[in-house]
A tleap script that builds the chain and sets N, CA, C and O, in Angstrom:
source leaprc.protein.ff14SB
mol = sequence {
  NMET LYS PHE GLY LEU LEU VAL SER ALA GLY
  PRO TYR THR HIE GLN ALA SER ASP THR ALA
  TYR GLN PHE ALA SER ALA ALA ILE ALA LYS
  GLY HIE GLU VAL GLN ARG VAL PHE PHE TYR
  HIE ASP GLY VAL TYR ASN GLY THR ARG LEU
  THR GLU PRO PRO GLN ASP ASP ARG HIE ILE
  VAL ASN ARG TRP SER ALA LEU ALA LYS GLU
  HIE GLY VAL ASP LEU VAL VAL CYS VAL ALA
  ALA ALA LEU ARG ARG GLY ILE LYS ASP GLU
  VAL LEU ALA PRO GLY PHE ARG ILE SER GLY
  LEU GLY GLN LEU VAL ASP SER GLY ILE LYS
  ALA ASP ARG PHE VAL THR PHE GLY CASP
}
set mol.1.N position { 112.271 77.782 103.411 }
set mol.1.CA position { 111.080 77.875 104.222 }
set mol.1.C position { 110.129 78.883 103.584 }
set mol.1.O position { 110.562 79.919 103.079 }
set mol.2.N position { 108.843 78.580 103.609 }
set mol.2.CA position { 107.822 79.486 103.089 }
set mol.2.C position { 107.220 80.291 104.224 }
set mol.2.O position { 106.816 79.739 105.247 }
set mol.3.N position { 107.166 81.604 104.032 }
set mol.3.CA position { 106.561 82.491 105.015 }
set mol.3.C position { 105.296 83.115 104.460 }
set mol.3.O position { 105.216 83.450 103.278 }
set mol.4.N position { 104.322 83.264 105.319 }
set mol.4.CA position { 103.147 84.075 105.056 }
set mol.4.C position { 103.140 85.187 106.092 }
set mol.4.O position { 103.451 84.945 107.258 }
set mol.5.N position { 102.792 86.400 105.686 }
set mol.5.CA position { 102.814 87.528 106.611 }
set mol.5.C position { 101.447 88.187 106.666 }
set mol.5.O position { 100.722 88.226 105.672 }
set mol.6.N position { 101.104 88.698 107.827 }
set mol.6.CA position { 99.896 89.490 108.028 }
set mol.6.C position { 100.313 90.844 108.583 }
set mol.6.O position { 101.003 90.917 109.600 }
set mol.7.N position { 99.893 91.917 107.915 }
set mol.7.CA position { 100.186 93.279 108.368 }
set mol.7.C position { 98.849 93.954 108.659 }
set mol.7.O position { 98.008 94.096 107.771 }
set mol.8.N position { 98.662 94.368 109.909 }
set mol.8.CA position { 97.372 94.952 110.290 }
set mol.8.C position { 97.482 96.381 110.808 }
set mol.8.O position { 96.566 96.872 111.468 }
set mol.9.N position { 98.580 97.041 110.520 }
set mol.9.CA position { 98.751 98.439 110.945 }
set mol.9.C position { 99.139 99.288 109.737 }
set mol.9.O position { 99.789 98.811 108.807 }
set mol.10.N position { 98.734 100.537 109.768 }
set mol.10.CA position { 99.025 101.456 108.672 }
set mol.10.C position { 100.503 101.743 108.527 }
set mol.10.O position { 101.280 101.512 109.453 }
set mol.11.N position { 100.896 102.247 107.361 }
set mol.11.CA position { 102.314 102.424 107.072 }
set mol.11.C position { 103.014 103.517 107.871 }
set mol.11.O position { 104.229 103.444 108.053 }
set mol.12.N position { 102.307 104.510 108.346 }
set mol.12.CA position { 102.974 105.611 109.043 }
set mol.12.C position { 102.439 105.839 110.455 }
set mol.12.O position { 102.733 106.862 111.073 }
set mol.13.N position { 101.661 104.896 110.962 }
set mol.13.CA position { 101.110 105.046 112.307 }
set mol.13.C position { 101.735 104.091 113.307 }
set mol.13.O position { 101.521 104.219 114.513 }
set mol.14.N position { 102.497 103.145 112.815 }
set mol.14.CA position { 103.039 102.097 113.665 }
set mol.14.C position { 104.275 101.520 112.978 }
set mol.14.O position { 104.399 101.622 111.757 }
set mol.15.N position { 105.157 100.938 113.708 }
set mol.15.CA position { 106.378 100.340 113.166 }
set mol.15.C position { 106.118 99.019 112.445 }
set mol.15.O position { 107.007 98.504 111.767 }
set mol.16.N position { 104.929 98.469 112.577 }
set mol.16.CA position { 104.640 97.130 112.067 }
set mol.16.C position { 104.927 96.963 110.582 }
set mol.16.O position { 105.508 95.955 110.182 }
set mol.17.N position { 104.538 97.914 109.770 }
set mol.17.CA position { 104.745 97.783 108.329 }
set mol.17.C position { 106.227 97.797 107.978 }
set mol.17.O position { 106.679 96.991 107.165 }
set mol.18.N position { 106.981 98.700 108.579 }
set mol.18.CA position { 108.430 98.737 108.351 }
set mol.18.C position { 109.076 97.422 108.774 }
set mol.18.O position { 109.916 96.877 108.058 }
set mol.19.N position { 108.680 96.918 109.935 }
set mol.19.CA position { 109.254 95.676 110.445 }
set mol.19.C position { 108.891 94.504 109.544 }
set mol.19.O position { 109.735 93.650 109.271 }
set mol.20.N position { 107.654 94.453 109.082 }
set mol.20.CA position { 107.225 93.382 108.176 }
set mol.20.C position { 108.017 93.432 106.876 }
set mol.20.O position { 108.454 92.399 106.368 }
set mol.21.N position { 108.200 94.626 106.344 }
set mol.21.CA position { 108.965 94.775 105.105 }
set mol.21.C position { 110.412 94.319 105.310 }
set mol.21.O position { 110.954 93.581 104.487 }
set mol.22.N position { 111.030 94.756 106.398 }
set mol.22.CA position { 112.416 94.360 106.680 }
set mol.22.C position { 112.527 92.850 106.879 }
set mol.22.O position { 113.487 92.226 106.426 }
set mol.23.N position { 111.549 92.276 107.552 }
set mol.23.CA position { 111.525 90.823 107.753 }
set mol.23.C position { 111.440 90.108 106.409 }
set mol.23.O position { 112.203 89.177 106.149 }
set mol.24.N position { 110.515 90.541 105.558 }
set mol.24.CA position { 110.336 89.917 104.242 }
set mol.24.C position { 111.607 90.034 103.414 }
set mol.24.O position { 112.034 89.058 102.795 }
set mol.25.N position { 112.212 91.207 103.394 }
set mol.25.CA position { 113.443 91.418 102.635 }
set mol.25.C position { 114.572 90.530 103.137 }
set mol.25.O position { 115.301 89.934 102.343 }
set mol.26.N position { 114.715 90.442 104.451 }
set mol.26.CA position { 115.778 89.616 105.040 }
set mol.26.C position { 115.535 88.135 104.762 }
set mol.26.O position { 116.477 87.398 104.467 }
set mol.27.N position { 114.297 87.699 104.851 }
set mol.27.CA position { 113.974 86.291 104.587 }
set mol.27.C position { 114.310 85.927 103.144 }
set mol.27.O position { 114.896 84.877 102.881 }
set mol.28.N position { 113.935 86.800 102.216 }
set mol.28.CA position { 114.228 86.556 100.800 }
set mol.28.C position { 115.736 86.543 100.563 }
set mol.28.O position { 116.244 85.701 99.822 }
set mol.29.N position { 116.446 87.472 101.190 }
set mol.29.CA position { 117.898 87.535 101.032 }
set mol.29.C position { 118.583 86.259 101.534 }
set mol.29.O position { 119.649 85.888 101.043 }
set mol.30.N position { 117.972 85.599 102.503 }
set mol.30.CA position { 118.529 84.354 103.049 }
set mol.30.C position { 118.065 83.117 102.281 }
set mol.30.O position { 118.380 81.989 102.658 }
set mol.31.N position { 117.310 83.341 101.195 }
set mol.31.CA position { 116.891 82.223 100.364 }
set mol.31.C position { 115.531 81.640 100.683 }
set mol.31.O position { 115.142 80.625 100.106 }
set mol.32.N position { 114.806 82.263 101.587 }
set mol.32.CA position { 113.463 81.796 101.916 }
set mol.32.C position { 112.448 82.402 100.949 }
set mol.32.O position { 112.768 83.322 100.196 }
set mol.33.N position { 111.248 81.890 100.979 }
set mol.33.CA position { 110.167 82.397 100.130 }
set mol.33.C position { 109.128 83.112 100.982 }
set mol.33.O position { 108.665 82.582 101.992 }
set mol.34.N position { 108.772 84.309 100.567 }
set mol.34.CA position { 107.637 85.002 101.169 }
set mol.34.C position { 106.529 84.886 100.136 }
set mol.34.O position { 106.504 85.619 99.147 }
set mol.35.N position { 105.622 83.965 100.376 }
set mol.35.CA position { 104.608 83.658 99.372 }
set mol.35.C position { 103.515 84.712 99.301 }
set mol.35.O position { 103.013 85.008 98.217 }
set mol.36.N position { 103.143 85.280 100.432 }
set mol.36.CA position { 102.064 86.259 100.431 }
set mol.36.C position { 102.167 87.165 101.656 }
set mol.36.O position { 102.551 86.739 102.745 }
set mol.37.N position { 101.808 88.434 101.433 }
set mol.37.CA position { 101.628 89.374 102.538 }
set mol.37.C position { 100.172 89.814 102.466 }
set mol.37.O position { 99.729 90.362 101.457 }
set mol.38.N position { 99.440 89.571 103.533 }
set mol.38.CA position { 98.025 89.930 103.598 }
set mol.38.C position { 97.886 91.175 104.468 }
set mol.38.O position { 98.330 91.195 105.616 }
set mol.39.N position { 97.268 92.203 103.914 }
set mol.39.CA position { 97.089 93.469 104.612 }
set mol.39.C position { 95.647 93.552 105.106 }
set mol.39.O position { 94.701 93.464 104.323 }
set mol.40.N position { 95.498 93.723 106.413 }
set mol.40.CA position { 94.192 93.647 107.063 }
set mol.40.C position { 94.013 94.855 107.979 }
set mol.40.O position { 94.997 95.494 108.350 }
set mol.41.N position { 92.803 95.168 108.340 }
set mol.41.CA position { 92.480 96.340 109.167 }
set mol.41.C position { 93.148 97.582 108.570 }
set mol.41.O position { 93.080 97.786 107.358 }
set mol.42.N position { 93.793 98.416 109.397 }
set mol.42.CA position { 94.446 99.618 108.868 }
set mol.42.C position { 95.666 99.286 108.005 }
set mol.42.O position { 96.211 100.170 107.343 }
set mol.43.N position { 96.088 98.052 108.005 }
set mol.43.CA position { 97.187 97.625 107.148 }
set mol.43.C position { 96.880 97.802 105.668 }
set mol.43.O position { 97.795 97.841 104.846 }
set mol.44.N position { 95.600 97.908 105.320 }
set mol.44.CA position { 95.240 98.091 103.907 }
set mol.44.C position { 95.777 99.410 103.358 }
set mol.44.O position { 95.930 99.553 102.145 }
set mol.45.N position { 96.064 100.373 104.230 }
set mol.45.CA position { 96.633 101.642 103.770 }
set mol.45.C position { 98.027 101.469 103.166 }
set mol.45.O position { 98.515 102.364 102.475 }
set mol.46.N position { 98.667 100.338 103.418 }
set mol.46.CA position { 99.961 100.053 102.797 }
set mol.46.C position { 99.839 99.861 101.297 }
set mol.46.O position { 100.841 99.925 100.586 }
set mol.47.N position { 98.636 99.626 100.804 }
set mol.47.CA position { 98.438 99.306 99.409 }
set mol.47.C position { 97.923 100.423 98.527 }
set mol.47.O position { 97.659 100.190 97.348 }
set mol.48.N position { 97.770 101.632 99.056 }
set mol.48.CA position { 97.224 102.708 98.240 }
set mol.48.C position { 98.314 103.548 97.585 }
set mol.48.O position { 99.284 103.946 98.230 }
set mol.49.N position { 98.139 103.805 96.312 }
set mol.49.CA position { 99.103 104.631 95.571 }
set mol.49.C position { 98.921 106.114 95.877 }
set mol.49.O position { 99.696 106.940 95.395 }
set mol.50.N position { 97.922 106.460 96.663 }
set mol.50.CA position { 97.665 107.863 97.006 }
set mol.50.C position { 98.586 108.375 98.112 }
set mol.50.O position { 98.572 109.564 98.433 }
set mol.51.N position { 99.377 107.490 98.690 }
set mol.51.CA position { 100.312 107.867 99.740 }
set mol.51.C position { 101.449 108.704 99.170 }
set mol.51.O position { 102.096 108.301 98.203 }
set mol.52.N position { 101.693 109.867 99.766 }
set mol.52.CA position { 102.804 110.721 99.331 }
set mol.52.C position { 103.553 111.251 100.547 }
set mol.52.O position { 103.267 112.347 101.029 }
set mol.53.N position { 104.511 110.474 101.041 }
set mol.53.CA position { 105.288 110.943 102.196 }
set mol.53.C position { 106.232 112.071 101.789 }
set mol.53.O position { 106.506 112.243 100.601 }
set mol.54.N position { 106.730 112.839 102.751 }
set mol.54.CA position { 107.715 113.883 102.443 }
set mol.54.C position { 108.942 113.272 101.772 }
set mol.54.O position { 109.243 112.094 101.965 }
set mol.55.N position { 109.644 114.078 100.987 }
set mol.55.CA position { 110.794 113.581 100.226 }
set mol.55.C position { 111.892 112.981 101.097 }
set mol.55.O position { 112.623 112.097 100.652 }
set mol.56.N position { 112.012 113.457 102.336 }
set mol.56.CA position { 113.078 112.953 103.196 }
set mol.56.C position { 112.638 111.752 104.038 }
set mol.56.O position { 113.378 111.307 104.915 }
set mol.57.N position { 111.448 111.229 103.778 }
set mol.57.CA position { 110.916 110.085 104.519 }
set mol.57.C position { 110.898 108.857 103.613 }
set mol.57.O position { 110.936 108.979 102.388 }
set mol.58.N position { 110.840 107.691 104.215 }
set mol.58.CA position { 110.773 106.460 103.429 }
set mol.58.C position { 109.390 106.336 102.802 }
set mol.58.O position { 108.404 106.816 103.361 }
set mol.59.N position { 109.321 105.691 101.640 }
set mol.59.CA position { 108.051 105.489 100.949 }
set mol.59.C position { 107.716 104.002 101.053 }
set mol.59.O position { 108.103 103.203 100.201 }
set mol.60.N position { 106.996 103.650 102.105 }
set mol.60.CA position { 106.734 102.251 102.419 }
set mol.60.C position { 105.948 101.550 101.310 }
set mol.60.O position { 106.236 100.401 100.976 }
set mol.61.N position { 104.970 102.232 100.748 }
set mol.61.CA position { 104.162 101.628 99.684 }
set mol.61.C position { 105.041 101.250 98.493 }
set mol.61.O position { 104.908 100.154 97.947 }
set mol.62.N position { 105.929 102.141 98.093 }
set mol.62.CA position { 106.835 101.846 96.986 }
set mol.62.C position { 107.770 100.685 97.311 }
set mol.62.O position { 108.124 99.902 96.429 }
set mol.63.N position { 108.165 100.576 98.563 }
set mol.63.CA position { 109.023 99.460 98.964 }
set mol.63.C position { 108.292 98.129 98.758 }
set mol.63.O position { 108.854 97.177 98.217 }
set mol.64.N position { 107.025 98.079 99.200 }
set mol.64.CA position { 106.240 96.856 99.019 }
set mol.64.C position { 106.063 96.544 97.532 }
set mol.64.O position { 106.198 95.394 97.117 }
set mol.65.N position { 105.764 97.563 96.739 }
set mol.65.CA position { 105.578 97.356 95.294 }
set mol.65.C position { 106.850 96.801 94.659 }
set mol.65.O position { 106.787 95.893 93.831 }
set mol.66.N position { 107.982 97.337 95.039 }
set mol.66.CA position { 109.260 96.866 94.493 }
set mol.66.C position { 109.522 95.416 94.907 }
set mol.66.O position { 110.017 94.624 94.105 }
set mol.67.N position { 109.198 95.071 96.133 }
set mol.67.CA position { 109.389 93.700 96.609 }
set mol.67.C position { 108.539 92.729 95.789 }
set mol.67.O position { 108.998 91.646 95.427 }
set mol.68.N position { 107.306 93.121 95.500 }
set mol.68.CA position { 106.418 92.275 94.695 }
set mol.68.C position { 106.973 92.099 93.290 }
set mol.68.O position { 106.975 90.995 92.746 }
set mol.69.N position { 107.440 93.191 92.710 }
set mol.69.CA position { 107.947 93.148 91.340 }
set mol.69.C position { 109.228 92.319 91.235 }
set mol.69.O position { 109.375 91.514 90.315 }
set mol.70.N position { 110.142 92.514 92.167 }
set mol.70.CA position { 111.442 91.859 92.105 }
set mol.70.C position { 111.423 90.397 92.525 }
set mol.70.O position { 112.219 89.598 92.031 }
set mol.71.N position { 110.511 90.037 93.442 }
set mol.71.CA position { 110.548 88.694 94.012 }
set mol.71.C position { 109.235 87.924 93.883 }
set mol.71.O position { 109.121 86.811 94.398 }
set mol.72.N position { 108.259 88.493 93.214 }
set mol.72.CA position { 107.000 87.795 93.001 }
set mol.72.C position { 106.174 87.577 94.245 }
set mol.72.O position { 105.398 86.625 94.314 }
set mol.73.N position { 106.327 88.444 95.230 }
set mol.73.CA position { 105.547 88.326 96.457 }
set mol.73.C position { 104.110 88.769 96.176 }
set mol.73.O position { 103.887 89.828 95.589 }
set mol.74.N position { 103.154 87.969 96.592 }
set mol.74.CA position { 101.738 88.263 96.411 }
set mol.74.C position { 101.298 89.224 97.522 }
set mol.74.O position { 101.305 88.862 98.699 }
set mol.75.N position { 100.919 90.443 97.145 }
set mol.75.CA position { 100.476 91.455 98.108 }
set mol.75.C position { 98.958 91.560 98.025 }
set mol.75.O position { 98.419 92.059 97.037 }
set mol.76.N position { 98.269 91.089 99.065 }
set mol.76.CA position { 96.815 91.017 99.059 }
set mol.76.C position { 96.233 91.969 100.098 }
set mol.76.O position { 96.598 91.938 101.273 }
set mol.77.N position { 95.319 92.814 99.634 }
set mol.77.CA position { 94.610 93.761 100.494 }
set mol.77.C position { 93.222 93.187 100.759 }
set mol.77.O position { 92.513 92.830 99.819 }
set mol.78.N position { 92.830 93.097 102.013 }
set mol.78.CA position { 91.518 92.564 102.385 }
set mol.78.C position { 90.402 93.437 101.812 }
set mol.78.O position { 90.381 94.647 102.037 }
set mol.79.N position { 89.487 92.832 101.080 }
set mol.79.CA position { 88.421 93.575 100.415 }
set mol.79.C position { 87.514 94.294 101.407 }
set mol.79.O position { 87.191 95.463 101.198 }
set mol.80.N position { 87.100 93.636 102.468 }
set mol.80.CA position { 86.180 94.260 103.425 }
set mol.80.C position { 86.843 95.429 104.152 }
set mol.80.O position { 86.249 96.497 104.298 }
set mol.81.N position { 88.069 95.216 104.603 }
set mol.81.CA position { 88.785 96.286 105.304 }
set mol.81.C position { 89.073 97.451 104.367 }
set mol.81.O position { 89.008 98.610 104.775 }
set mol.82.N position { 89.391 97.147 103.112 }
set mol.82.CA position { 89.691 98.197 102.133 }
set mol.82.C position { 88.449 99.034 101.832 }
set mol.82.O position { 88.508 100.264 101.847 }
set mol.83.N position { 87.343 98.379 101.564 }
set mol.83.CA position { 86.123 99.115 101.232 }
set mol.83.C position { 85.650 99.989 102.390 }
set mol.83.O position { 85.139 101.087 102.167 }
set mol.84.N position { 85.815 99.515 103.619 }
set mol.84.CA position { 85.453 100.324 104.790 }
set mol.84.C position { 86.271 101.606 104.862 }
set mol.84.O position { 85.842 102.597 105.454 }
set mol.85.N position { 87.451 101.576 104.257 }
set mol.85.CA position { 88.363 102.723 104.307 }
set mol.85.C position { 88.436 103.466 102.970 }
set mol.85.O position { 89.304 104.316 102.773 }
set mol.86.N position { 87.532 103.143 102.068 }
set mol.86.CA position { 87.462 103.855 100.794 }
set mol.86.C position { 88.525 103.466 99.790 }
set mol.86.O position { 88.801 104.224 98.860 }
set mol.87.N position { 89.124 102.306 99.956 }
set mol.87.CA position { 90.172 101.854 99.046 }
set mol.87.C position { 89.568 100.863 98.063 }
set mol.87.O position { 89.007 99.839 98.455 }
set mol.88.N position { 89.690 101.184 96.784 }
set mol.88.CA position { 89.182 100.323 95.715 }
set mol.88.C position { 90.322 100.003 94.756 }
set mol.88.O position { 91.423 100.541 94.877 }
set mol.89.N position { 90.043 99.125 93.807 }
set mol.89.CA position { 91.075 98.694 92.842 }
set mol.89.C position { 91.801 99.854 92.184 }
set mol.89.O position { 93.016 99.807 91.996 }
set mol.90.N position { 91.052 100.902 91.832 }
set mol.90.CA position { 91.654 102.003 91.072 }
set mol.90.C position { 92.685 102.813 91.864 }
set mol.90.O position { 93.438 103.581 91.264 }
set mol.91.N position { 92.742 102.668 93.171 }
set mol.91.CA position { 93.744 103.407 93.949 }
set mol.91.C position { 94.860 102.507 94.484 }
set mol.91.O position { 95.693 102.957 95.271 }
set mol.92.N position { 94.882 101.250 94.068 }
set mol.92.CA position { 95.930 100.349 94.537 }
set mol.92.C position { 97.258 100.661 93.858 }
set mol.92.O position { 97.310 101.006 92.678 }
set mol.93.N position { 98.311 100.533 94.626 }
set mol.93.CA position { 99.672 100.690 94.105 }
set mol.93.C position { 100.030 99.456 93.280 }
set mol.93.O position { 99.408 98.407 93.447 }
set mol.94.N position { 101.011 99.560 92.401 }
set mol.94.CA position { 101.437 98.407 91.605 }
set mol.94.C position { 101.843 97.238 92.500 }
set mol.94.O position { 102.499 97.419 93.526 }
set mol.95.N position { 101.442 96.042 92.090 }
set mol.95.CA position { 101.803 94.835 92.830 }
set mol.95.C position { 100.777 94.391 93.853 }
set mol.95.O position { 100.838 93.258 94.330 }
set mol.96.N position { 99.837 95.255 94.199 }
set mol.96.CA position { 98.803 94.924 95.173 }
set mol.96.C position { 97.540 94.465 94.460 }
set mol.96.O position { 97.263 94.880 93.335 }
set mol.97.N position { 96.786 93.612 95.122 }
set mol.97.CA position { 95.474 93.215 94.617 }
set mol.97.C position { 94.510 93.083 95.790 }
set mol.97.O position { 94.924 92.858 96.927 }
set mol.98.N position { 93.232 93.225 95.499 }
set mol.98.CA position { 92.198 93.099 96.523 }
set mol.98.C position { 91.610 91.700 96.455 }
set mol.98.O position { 91.315 91.196 95.371 }
set mol.99.N position { 91.442 91.078 97.605 }
set mol.99.CA position { 90.826 89.764 97.679 }
set mol.99.C position { 90.249 89.568 99.079 }
set mol.99.O position { 90.328 90.457 99.926 }
set mol.100.N position { 89.676 88.407 99.306 }
set mol.100.CA position { 89.008 88.140 100.571 }
set mol.100.C position { 89.853 87.392 101.582 }
set mol.100.O position { 91.026 87.099 101.354 }
set mol.101.N position { 89.224 87.092 102.704 }
set mol.101.CA position { 89.906 86.410 103.802 }
set mol.101.C position { 90.341 84.989 103.444 }
set mol.101.O position { 91.186 84.406 104.123 }
set mol.102.N position { 89.766 84.437 102.382 }
set mol.102.CA position { 90.203 83.116 101.937 }
set mol.102.C position { 91.682 83.098 101.605 }
set mol.102.O position { 92.349 82.081 101.795 }
set mol.103.N position { 92.207 84.224 101.106 }
set mol.103.CA position { 93.633 84.313 100.798 }
set mol.103.C position { 94.478 84.280 102.067 }
set mol.103.O position { 95.594 83.761 102.065 }
set mol.104.N position { 93.938 84.836 103.149 }
set mol.104.CA position { 94.629 84.787 104.441 }
set mol.104.C position { 94.685 83.352 104.950 }
set mol.104.O position { 95.734 82.880 105.389 }
set mol.105.N position { 93.559 82.670 104.887 }
set mol.105.CA position { 93.498 81.273 105.325 }
set mol.105.C position { 94.423 80.406 104.469 }
set mol.105.O position { 95.162 79.576 104.997 }
set mol.106.N position { 94.381 80.599 103.158 }
set mol.106.CA position { 95.233 79.850 102.235 }
set mol.106.C position { 96.710 80.046 102.558 }
set mol.106.O position { 97.495 79.099 102.529 }
set mol.107.N position { 97.071 81.267 102.861 }
set mol.107.CA position { 98.461 81.563 103.206 }
set mol.107.C position { 98.873 80.840 104.484 }
set mol.107.O position { 99.969 80.287 104.567 }
set mol.108.N position { 97.988 80.847 105.477 }
set mol.108.CA position { 98.279 80.155 106.731 }
set mol.108.C position { 98.444 78.656 106.552 }
set mol.108.O position { 99.243 78.022 107.242 }
set mol.109.N position { 97.687 78.099 105.627 }
set mol.109.CA position { 97.764 76.655 105.365 }
set mol.109.C position { 99.042 76.305 104.620 }
set mol.109.O position { 99.709 75.327 104.959 }
set mol.110.N position { 99.390 77.093 103.606 }
set mol.110.CA position { 100.521 76.765 102.735 }
set mol.110.C position { 101.888 77.170 103.293 }
set mol.110.O position { 102.912 76.617 102.890 }
set mol.111.N position { 101.904 78.118 104.204 }
set mol.111.CA position { 103.180 78.595 104.747 }
set mol.111.C position { 103.716 77.644 105.815 }
set mol.111.O position { 102.957 77.007 106.545 }
set mol.112.N position { 105.040 77.568 105.885 }
set mol.112.CA position { 105.676 76.832 106.974 }
set mol.112.C position { 105.591 77.635 108.272 }
set mol.112.O position { 105.445 77.083 109.362 }
set mol.113.N position { 105.687 78.945 108.119 }
set mol.113.CA position { 105.576 79.867 109.257 }
set mol.113.C position { 104.697 81.039 108.848 }
set mol.113.O position { 104.828 81.564 107.743 }
set mol.114.N position { 103.805 81.448 109.738 }
set mol.114.CA position { 102.937 82.595 109.473 }
set mol.114.C position { 103.211 83.618 110.567 }
set mol.114.O position { 103.061 83.323 111.753 }
set mol.115.N position { 103.613 84.818 110.167 }
set mol.115.CA position { 104.055 85.834 111.117 }
set mol.115.C position { 103.140 87.056 110.988 }
set mol.115.O position { 102.844 87.514 109.885 }
set mol.116.N position { 102.698 87.572 112.142 }
set mol.116.CA position { 101.825 88.746 112.130 }
set mol.116.C position { 102.569 89.982 112.623 }
set mol.116.O position { 103.436 89.900 113.493 }
set mol.117.N position { 102.210 91.121 112.052 }
set mol.117.CA position { 102.815 92.396 112.410 }
set mol.117.C position { 101.687 93.395 112.630 }
set mol.117.O position { 100.861 93.605 111.742 }
set mol.118.N position { 101.649 94.001 113.790 }
set mol.118.CA position { 100.619 94.989 114.101 }
set mol.118.C position { 99.718 94.542 115.219 }
set mol.118.O position { 99.998 93.578 115.931 }
set mol.119.N position { 98.635 95.260 115.356 }
set mol.119.CA position { 97.704 95.069 116.478 }
set mol.119.C position { 97.188 93.654 116.584 }
set mol.119.O position { 96.399 93.351 117.479 }
savepdb mol mol.pdb
quit
């Protein structure tokens, strides 16, 4: 089964990003495909390499980057939401890219299931 995910909450302000990551990891482990994760609204903060959590805390951004590298998951940050929050290409973490809402629509069309996490 192909999944598309939408994450609309920041990495340390809400459980949504952690839950989305765990969902994606579990789906892949069961043999499903997570074709794209689209980060929207405050969810775009999941894609910045400027995040530096305390050493004893989880590093959500690095988790997403590793998932993209290991499993080819397309991590897309909404351009409009990112620019409103001062996030540009040069501050993106590895594995993330900036694109428009067309990628969100495309994911919804191509996925068997589209799951949202956050507000």
